[in-house]
N, C-alpha and C positions, 0 to 999 in steps of 0.2 A: 205669740204662739204659746199655746198651753203646754205642760209638761207631757200630755197625752199625745199631742200632735208631735212634739220632739221625739218621742219614743218611737212613735208609728213611723216618722221619717227615716230615723236610724235603722229600724228593722227593715223597711222597704229598700233603703240604700244598700245595705248589706245583701239582702236577696237578689237585688239586680245585679250587684256584682258578681255573685255566685253564678246566676244565670248566663252572664256573659262570658264565662269561662268557655262555653261552647263556642262563642264567636272568636276566642283568641287564634285559633288556627286560620280563620279566614281574614280577620281584621287586625290582629295583633293584640298587645295588651291595653287595657283601659289606663289611660293617664290620669283622667279626672272626670267627674259628672257635676254638673251645674244644674240646679233647680231654681227657678225664679218664681217667688210668690208675690203676693200683693204688697206686703210689708218687709219682706227680706229675702235674701238669696242664700241658699244652702249649697255647699259643696262637700262631694265625698272624694277622697283622694286615696287609693290603694297604696299600700307600702309594699313593693315587690322587691325581695332580695335577690331571687335569681330568675332569669329570663322566663324559664318555662315552668315556674312554680306558681301556684295561686298565692294571692296575698293572704298574709296572716293578720295585719293590722290595717286599719282604716282611720283616716284622720276626716272627722266630721266637723265642718265649720259653718258658721253663721256670718254673712256680711249684710252691711246697710245697702238698701237700695241705692244704686248709682255708684257703688264701689267698682274699681277696676279688678274685678274678681279674677278674670283670666289672666291679666298681668301679674297680679300677686301671686297667683298659683305657680305659673310658668317661670317667673323671674326671680321669686323669692323663695317659695315654699319647696318647689320641686328640686331645685339646686341644693337647698339646705338639706332635705332629707336624703338625697343620694350622696353628698359628702358626708353625712352622719350615719349611714345605713347600718353600721355596727351597733348602734344604739337599740336596734330593733331586733335583737337577738332573743 
């Protein structure tokens, strides 16, 4: 993936997260977003400090194809960020 493609993915992920704020009332907060490409998997995780406020921070990650992305996010990353939420001040 080129640096231009990476920049494009980051901008698209943040824009999608902003648009999703309209859906928060109907669906709840976005926990994570996963995109699968031919050669890698990209994930966007919003860091939400307070339930009804929009995210101010986003974690953008790349994974190898075949990685247990959902398991890593839900079992390792989300618990770690919730435990250390004060770091995102």
